[in-house]
C-alpha positions as CSV (number, residue, x, y, z in Angstrom):
1,M,13.3,-19.5,16.5
2,D,10.8,-17.6,18.4
3,D,11.5,-13.4,18.9
4,F,9.6,-13.5,22.6
5,G,10.8,-9.8,23.5
6,L,13.6,-9.6,25.3
7,L,15.2,-6.9,24.1
8,N,11.1,-5.1,23.6
9,P,9.9,-4.1,27.2
10,A,6.9,-2.7,25.2
11,W,5.3,-5.4,24.2
12,A,6.6,-8.2,25.3
13,G,4.4,-10.5,27.5
14,T,1.2,-8.6,25.9
15,R,-2.1,-9.7,24.3
16,A,-0.7,-7.7,21.2
17,A,2.5,-9.8,20.7
18,E,0.4,-12.6,20.2
19,L,-2.5,-10.9,18.0
20,T,0.7,-9.8,16.3
21,S,2.5,-12.9,15.6
22,D,3.9,-15.0,12.7
23,S,1.5,-17.5,14.5
24,A,-1.4,-15.0,14.2
25,F,-0.3,-13.7,10.2
26,G,0.2,-17.0,9.4
27,Q,-3.7,-18.2,10.2
28,A,-4.7,-15.2,8.7
29,M,-3.1,-16.2,5.8
30,L,-4.5,-19.3,6.0
31,D,-8.3,-17.7,7.1
32,V,-8.5,-16.1,4.2
33,E,-7.6,-18.9,1.7
34,A,-10.3,-20.8,3.4
35,A,-12.8,-18.2,3.6
36,W,-12.0,-17.5,-0.7
37,C,-13.1,-21.3,-1.1
38,R,-16.3,-21.3,1.4
39,A,-16.8,-17.7,-1.0
40,Q,-16.6,-19.9,-4.2
41,I,-18.5,-22.7,-2.7
42,R,-21.3,-19.7,-2.1
43,F,-21.3,-18.4,-5.3
44,G,-21.3,-21.9,-7.4
45,T,-17.5,-22.0,-8.6
46,A,-16.8,-24.5,-6.1
47,P,-18.7,-27.7,-5.0
48,A,-19.6,-28.0,-1.8
49,T,-17.3,-31.2,-0.7
50,I,-14.3,-29.0,-0.4
51,D,-15.4,-27.3,2.9
52,D,-14.6,-29.7,5.2
53,A,-10.9,-30.6,3.7
54,V,-9.9,-27.4,3.4
55,A,-11.3,-25.9,6.4
56,A,-8.9,-29.5,8.1
57,A,-6.3,-28.0,6.6
58,S,-6.5,-24.3,7.8
59,H,-5.2,-24.4,11.5
60,I,-1.4,-23.0,11.5
61,G,-0.6,-24.9,14.7
62,D,-0.4,-28.0,12.3
63,Y,2.6,-26.2,9.9
64,D,6.5,-25.8,10.7
65,L,6.5,-21.9,10.7
66,G,10.5,-22.8,11.2
67,A,10.6,-24.6,7.6
68,I,8.0,-22.0,6.0
69,A,10.4,-18.9,7.3
70,A,13.4,-20.6,6.0
71,Q,11.7,-21.0,2.8
72,T,10.2,-17.4,2.3
73,P,13.4,-15.7,1.0
74,D,13.1,-18.0,-2.2
75,G,9.8,-16.2,-2.9
76,A,10.5,-13.3,-1.1
77,N,7.3,-14.0,0.7
78,A,6.0,-16.8,3.1
79,L,2.8,-17.3,1.3
80,I,4.2,-19.4,-1.5
81,P,6.0,-21.8,1.0
82,L,3.0,-21.9,3.5
83,L,0.5,-22.2,0.1
84,S,2.4,-25.2,-1.0
85,A,2.2,-26.9,2.4
86,L,-2.0,-26.0,2.5
87,R,-2.4,-27.9,-0.9
88,D,-0.8,-30.7,0.7
89,N,-2.1,-30.8,3.6
90,V,-5.5,-30.2,1.6
91,S,-5.1,-32.9,-0.6
92,T,-4.3,-35.4,2.5
93,H,-7.8,-34.7,3.3
94,Q,-9.1,-34.8,0.0
95,A,-7.0,-34.5,-3.3
96,A,-9.7,-32.8,-5.7
97,A,-10.0,-30.4,-3.0
98,A,-6.5,-28.7,-3.6
99,Q,-7.6,-26.5,-6.9
100,Y,-9.8,-24.9,-5.5
101,V,-6.9,-23.1,-2.9
102,H,-6.3,-19.9,-4.2
103,R,-7.6,-20.3,-7.2
104,G,-7.4,-17.1,-9.2
105,A,-5.9,-15.1,-6.5
106,T,-2.0,-14.0,-6.0
107,S,0.3,-13.7,-2.9
108,Q,-0.5,-10.1,-2.8
109,D,-4.6,-10.8,-2.5
110,I,-3.5,-12.8,0.6
111,I,-0.6,-10.8,2.1
112,D,-2.6,-7.8,1.8
113,T,-5.6,-9.0,3.1
114,A,-4.5,-10.9,5.8
115,L,-2.8,-8.2,7.1
116,M,-6.1,-6.5,7.3
117,L,-7.2,-9.3,9.1
118,V,-4.5,-8.6,11.2
119,A,-5.2,-5.4,11.4
120,S,-9.1,-6.1,12.0
121,R,-8.3,-8.5,15.2
122,A,-5.7,-6.2,17.1
123,G,-7.7,-3.2,15.8
124,E,-11.0,-4.2,18.5
125,H,-8.1,-5.2,21.4
126,I,-6.9,-1.8,20.7
127,L,-10.2,-0.3,20.9
128,T,-12.0,-2.1,23.7
129,N,-8.7,-0.9,25.6
130,M,-8.5,2.9,24.5
131,K,-12.2,3.1,25.4
132,T,-11.6,1.8,29.1
133,A,-8.1,4.1,29.2
134,V,-10.6,6.9,28.2
135,R,-13.2,6.5,30.2
136,Q,-11.1,6.2,33.5
137,L,-8.9,9.1,32.5
138,S,-12.6,11.0,32.1
139,A,-13.4,9.9,35.7
140,M,-10.1,11.5,37.0
141,A,-10.4,14.4,35.4
142,T,-13.9,15.0,36.9
143,E,-12.8,14.1,40.2
144,H,-10.2,16.7,39.8
145,A,-11.6,19.2,37.9
146,H,-10.5,21.5,40.5
147,T,-7.5,20.5,42.2
148,V,-5.1,23.0,41.5
149,M,-2.0,22.9,40.3
150,I,1.2,24.7,38.9
151,G,1.1,24.9,35.3
152,R,4.4,24.3,33.1
153,S,5.6,26.0,30.2
154,L,9.0,25.3,28.8
155,D,9.9,23.4,31.8
156,Q,9.5,26.5,33.8
157,H,6.3,26.7,36.1
158,A,3.7,28.5,34.5
159,Q,-0.1,30.0,35.6
160,P,-1.6,27.7,37.9
161,I,-3.9,24.9,36.2
162,T,-6.1,21.9,37.7
163,F,-5.3,18.3,38.0
164,G,-8.3,17.6,36.2
165,Y,-7.8,20.3,33.2
166,R,-4.3,18.3,32.4
167,V,-5.9,15.2,32.3
168,S,-8.4,16.7,30.1
169,Q,-6.2,16.9,27.8
170,W,-4.8,13.5,27.7
171,V,-8.6,12.4,26.7
172,E,-8.8,14.7,24.2
173,A,-5.4,13.1,22.5
174,L,-6.3,9.7,23.6
175,G,-10.3,9.9,22.5
176,S,-9.8,11.9,19.2
177,A,-6.6,9.7,17.8
178,S,-8.7,6.4,19.0
179,Q,-11.7,7.5,16.6
180,H,-9.6,8.6,13.8
181,F,-7.9,4.6,14.5
182,E,-11.5,3.3,14.9
183,T,-13.0,5.0,11.8
184,V,-10.2,3.2,9.8
185,V,-10.7,0.1,11.1
186,D,-14.1,-0.1,10.9
187,N,-13.2,0.1,7.0
188,L,-10.7,-2.2,6.4
189,P,-11.0,-2.8,2.8
190,L,-10.3,-6.8,1.6
191,Q,-7.4,-6.8,-1.5
192,W,-8.6,-9.2,-4.8
193,G,-7.5,-8.8,-8.2
194,G,-5.4,-11.4,-9.1
195,A,-2.0,-11.4,-10.7
196,V,-1.7,-7.5,-11.7
197,G,-5.4,-6.2,-10.0
198,T,-7.1,-6.7,-13.1
199,S,-8.8,-10.2,-12.3
200,T,-7.9,-11.7,-15.2
201,W,-8.5,-15.5,-14.3
202,W,-11.8,-15.2,-13.5
203,V,-12.6,-12.5,-16.0
204,D,-11.5,-14.9,-18.7
205,Y,-13.3,-18.2,-16.6
206,F,-16.5,-16.0,-16.4
207,K,-16.4,-15.6,-20.1
208,A,-16.2,-19.2,-21.1
209,D,-18.8,-20.3,-18.3
210,Q,-21.1,-17.5,-18.8
211,P,-20.6,-15.3,-21.9
212,E,-23.6,-13.5,-21.9
213,A,-23.3,-11.7,-18.4
214,D,-20.4,-8.8,-17.3
215,P,-17.6,-10.9,-15.9
216,M,-16.7,-8.1,-13.7
217,E,-20.3,-8.1,-12.3
218,L,-19.9,-11.7,-11.5
219,V,-16.1,-11.2,-10.3
220,N,-17.1,-8.5,-7.7
221,R,-20.4,-10.2,-6.6
222,Q,-18.0,-13.1,-6.0
223,R,-15.7,-10.5,-4.2
224,D,-18.7,-9.6,-2.1
225,L,-18.7,-12.9,-0.5
226,L,-15.3,-13.1,0.5
227,A,-15.4,-9.6,2.0
228,Q,-18.7,-10.9,4.1
229,E,-16.6,-14.1,5.3
230,L,-13.5,-12.4,6.5
231,N,-15.9,-9.3,7.7
232,L,-13.8,-6.8,5.8
233,L,-14.7,-3.6,3.7
234,S,-15.8,-5.4,-0.5
235,A,-13.4,-2.0,-1.5
236,P,-12.1,-1.3,-4.9
237,V,-9.2,-3.3,-6.0
238,W,-6.2,-1.2,-4.0
239,H,-3.2,-3.3,-5.7
240,A,-1.1,-0.8,-6.2
241,N,-2.8,1.9,-4.2
242,R,-0.8,1.6,-0.8
243,V,-3.0,4.6,0.7
244,P,-5.7,1.8,2.9
245,V,-1.5,0.7,3.9
246,L,-0.8,4.4,4.7
247,Q,-3.7,5.7,6.6
248,L,-4.1,2.3,8.6
249,G,-0.2,3.1,9.9
250,Q,-0.8,6.5,10.7
251,T,-3.6,6.5,12.9
252,A,-2.4,3.7,14.8
253,F,1.0,6.0,15.7
254,Q,-1.7,8.8,16.8
255,V,-2.5,6.7,19.4
256,T,0.8,5.9,20.4
257,A,1.7,9.8,20.0
258,A,-1.1,10.5,22.0
259,A,-0.1,8.4,24.9
260,A,3.4,9.7,24.8
261,K,2.2,13.0,25.7
262,L,0.8,11.5,29.2
263,A,3.9,9.1,29.5
264,N,6.0,12.6,29.8
265,D,3.8,14.3,32.1
266,V,3.5,11.4,34.3
267,L,7.6,11.1,33.9
268,T,7.7,14.5,35.2
269,S,4.9,14.3,38.1
270,V,6.3,11.1,39.2
271,Q,9.7,12.6,40.3
272,A,10.9,12.9,43.6
273,E,11.3,16.8,42.9
274,N,7.4,16.7,42.4
275,A,6.0,14.1,43.7
276,E,2.4,14.8,42.2
277,L,1.6,11.4,41.2
278,T,2.5,7.7,41.6
279,E,2.5,4.9,39.3
280,P,0.2,1.8,40.4
281,T,2.9,-1.2,41.5
282,K,3.0,-4.8,42.0
283,P,5.4,-6.9,43.6
284,G,8.5,-7.1,41.5
285,R,7.7,-4.0,39.3
286,G,10.2,-0.8,38.8
287,G,12.7,-2.2,40.9
288,S,16.6,-1.6,40.3
289,S,19.2,-3.9,40.5
290,A,21.5,-1.8,41.9
291,M,19.5,1.0,43.8
292,P,16.8,-0.8,46.4
293,H,15.9,2.4,47.6
294,K,14.1,2.8,43.5
295,N,10.9,2.4,42.6
296,N,11.0,3.1,39.0
297,P,8.0,4.6,36.7
298,V,8.1,1.4,34.1
299,L,4.2,1.9,32.7
300,S,5.6,5.3,31.4
301,I,9.0,4.3,30.4
302,R,7.2,1.6,28.1
303,L,4.8,3.9,26.5
304,K,7.2,6.1,25.7
305,H,9.7,3.3,24.5
306,A,6.7,2.4,22.2
307,A,6.2,5.2,20.8
308,Q,10.0,6.4,20.0
309,E,9.5,2.6,18.3
310,A,6.4,3.4,16.3
311,S,7.7,6.4,15.1
312,G,10.5,4.7,13.3
313,Q,8.1,1.9,12.3
314,L,5.8,4.4,10.7
315,N,8.9,6.4,8.9
316,T,9.8,2.8,7.5
317,L,6.2,2.3,6.6
318,Q,6.3,5.4,4.6
319,T,9.3,4.6,3.0
320,G,8.1,1.3,1.8
321,I,4.7,2.9,0.4
322,I,6.4,6.2,-1.3
323,S,8.8,3.6,-3.3
324,N,5.4,2.1,-4.8
325,T,5.8,1.1,-8.8
326,A,3.9,0.0,-11.1
327,E,1.4,-2.6,-10.3
328,R,3.3,-4.7,-7.5
329,A,6.6,-2.9,-5.9
330,D,9.8,-4.5,-5.7
331,G,10.6,-4.2,-2.2
332,G,8.5,-1.2,-1.2
333,W,5.8,-3.9,-0.8
334,H,8.1,-6.1,1.3
335,T,8.9,-2.9,3.8
336,E,5.2,-2.6,4.6
337,W,4.7,-5.8,6.1
338,S,7.0,-5.8,9.5
339,A,6.7,-1.6,10.2
340,L,2.8,-2.4,9.9
341,R,3.1,-5.2,12.1
342,G,5.3,-3.3,14.4
343,L,2.8,-0.1,14.4
344,L,-0.1,-2.7,15.1
345,R,2.0,-4.3,17.9
346,L,3.3,-1.1,19.6
347,T,0.1,0.5,19.5
348,G,-1.8,-2.8,21.2
349,A,0.9,-2.9,23.7
350,V,0.3,1.1,24.5
351,S,-3.3,0.1,25.0
352,E,-3.1,-2.3,27.6
353,I,-0.2,-0.4,29.6
354,L,-3.0,2.8,29.5
355,V,-5.7,0.2,30.8
356,E,-3.4,-0.3,34.0
357,L,-1.7,2.8,34.4
358,T,-5.0,5.1,34.2
359,D,-6.9,2.6,36.7
360,G,-3.9,2.5,39.0
361,L,-2.9,6.1,38.8
362,E,-2.4,7.7,42.2
363,V,-3.1,11.8,42.6
364,H,-0.6,13.7,45.5
365,A,-3.0,16.9,45.6
366,K,-1.0,18.0,48.2
367,A,2.2,17.7,46.3
368,M,0.4,19.4,43.9
369,R,-0.3,22.4,46.5
370,H,3.2,22.9,47.8
371,N,4.8,22.8,44.3
372,L,2.3,25.5,43.6
373,G,3.4,27.9,46.4
374,I,7.3,27.2,45.1
375,H,7.6,30.7,43.7
376,G,5.4,32.4,45.7
377,N,3.1,34.9,45.1
378,A,5.6,35.8,41.9
379,V,2.9,33.8,39.6
380,F,0.1,35.8,40.3
381,L,2.4,39.2,38.9
382,G,0.7,39.3,36.1
383,R,-2.9,39.2,37.4
384,L,-2.5,41.2,40.1
385,T,-0.5,44.3,37.6
386,Q,-3.4,43.8,34.9
387,W,-6.5,44.1,37.4
388,L,-4.6,46.5,39.7
389,A,-3.1,49.1,37.8
390,P,-6.1,50.4,36.5
391,I,-7.7,50.8,39.7
392,V,-4.1,52.6,40.4
393,E,-4.9,55.4,37.9
394,A,-8.1,56.0,38.2
395,H,-7.7,56.7,41.8
396,G,-4.6,59.6,40.9
397,A,-2.2,56.9,42.4
398,A,-0.3,56.9,39.6
399,E,-0.2,58.5,35.8
400,P,-2.1,57.1,33.1
401,G,0.2,54.4,31.8
402,S,3.1,53.8,34.6
403,G,0.5,52.0,37.2
404,K,1.7,48.5,36.0
405,R,4.9,49.8,36.9
406,L,4.0,51.4,40.3
407,V,2.4,48.5,41.1
408,E,5.0,45.5,40.1
409,S,7.9,47.7,42.0
410,I,5.9,47.8,45.4
411,S,5.3,44.2,44.8
412,T,8.9,42.9,43.9
413,T,10.3,45.0,46.6
414,A,7.9,43.2,49.0
415,M,8.4,40.2,47.7
416,A,12.1,40.0,47.9
417,N,11.6,41.7,51.4
418,D,9.4,38.6,52.6
419,D,6.8,40.8,53.1
420,D,3.4,40.3,53.1
421,L,2.3,41.4,49.8
422,A,-1.6,42.3,49.9
423,Q,-0.3,44.5,53.5
424,A,2.5,45.9,51.2
425,L,0.6,47.6,48.3
426,V,-2.6,48.7,51.1
427,A,0.5,50.3,52.9
428,Q,2.0,52.1,50.3
429,L,-1.3,52.9,48.0
430,P,-3.2,55.8,49.0
431,D,-6.3,55.2,51.0
432,G,-9.3,53.4,49.7
433,V,-7.3,52.4,46.1
434,V,-7.8,48.7,47.5
435,T,-8.1,46.6,50.4
436,V,-6.3,43.1,52.0
437,K,-9.1,41.3,51.2
438,A,-9.5,42.3,47.3
439,I,-6.1,41.6,47.3
440,E,-6.1,38.3,48.4
441,K,-8.9,37.0,46.0
442,I,-6.6,37.4,43.4
443,L,-4.1,35.9,44.9
444,D,-6.1,32.9,45.5
445,P,-4.6,30.3,43.2
446,S,-8.2,28.2,43.0
447,G,-9.7,31.7,41.3
448,Y,-7.2,31.5,38.7
449,T,-7.7,28.4,36.6
450,G,-9.8,30.2,33.7
451,G,-12.1,27.8,32.2
452,A,-10.3,24.6,33.4
453,A,-13.1,23.2,34.9
454,S,-15.4,23.7,32.0
455,I,-12.7,22.7,29.8
456,V,-12.7,19.5,31.2
457,A,-16.6,19.2,31.4
458,E,-16.6,19.4,27.9
459,V,-14.3,17.0,27.0
460,H,-15.9,14.4,29.6
461,S,-19.3,15.5,27.3
462,R,-17.7,14.7,24.1
463,Y,-16.1,11.2,25.3
464,R,-18.5,9.6,27.5
465,K,-20.9,8.0,25.1
466,W,-18.1,6.7,22.6
467,S,-16.3,5.0,25.6
468,S,-19.1,3.7,27.5
């Protein structure tokens, strides 16, 4: 039975689904076992003659994953039946080679390390996509650094911003989250310690074989070779320390959470009432089975869906980790696996969606300008009174402290009557206090975006090199 994602449009059909599939995990377990044999050969604890036999047996396509899954409950992990099948397969190529497979290792070594291997492979895919998405968004932010639109606070119109500024905040969130994730992916640790993490089998072996040497020094050197084979960090044993898994899951979730912010903003802006953005489309996408006029923003919907599901996966992962006991948790360890896989799968899907969305997102500057004018000059009342009240008081047109009330009174009356605000203020204030030209400058939204353009430039500079 295969899970194709019929109930999960966030990741169905993605490359991320392939990189985190049961086949991918099964292949990762075989890769760890094969790498361990190569490490033994390089260290001199196994003959070179076993290499071809082990390599020939290390293709997941040769194994019946359905049968292995059916046997998994008997040992509560998939490595046990896969290992049995692997040894049988190796034996058909060379009977003597099977004894070196999994020698001195335990199921947790293979499963933990295989999950790190899956994370490494999925992580490379995710980071490649995230750099592309951040690069495309940075270009968009720069292009629209001065494209004025209304800012929204608590779902209400606030002060003017620029669209480039809004995009720069997407870049900041996605860029910083991706860099945190990258740091973890670049330091994914090998897990190798035997039954309870103390490498007892190999300590006994080296004590007998080389009694004059420190057995743990030899254990560590052989472990280093395995790490090299798998391109993982040769780390101290973390058999009972689940923080590496936690860090991986949490930083993956940061990426999906950052993507959700972008998705939420796009979903607001594509609404017919706003019409500020349009998602890229293609034949067959965004349609409705009952309403032919619709063009649903399915890319952003998928991003939001992915983040919401990832939140649950992260909670499950954390629940498993806080259930950690002794040298191997009774159920907590098992809880980590599918949750971590789910986080990596969803984050990978998010990265793919972002590449497409950020490449083809259409910006409608005229609609942004139109929406900015919905509340007319009321948006500028705070700025107007802050600037004009001290001037009014300095000219004696109002008592100290009452200039703001006077300006607000004239302004609100003028706006209620649909009068020209600048003309009304000039007419009702003493001569020489203010000019129409000065007021119109204050009411120009392009001059009321603060440091938006500078922030865009700062963010672009911060992530330009990383995303290139």
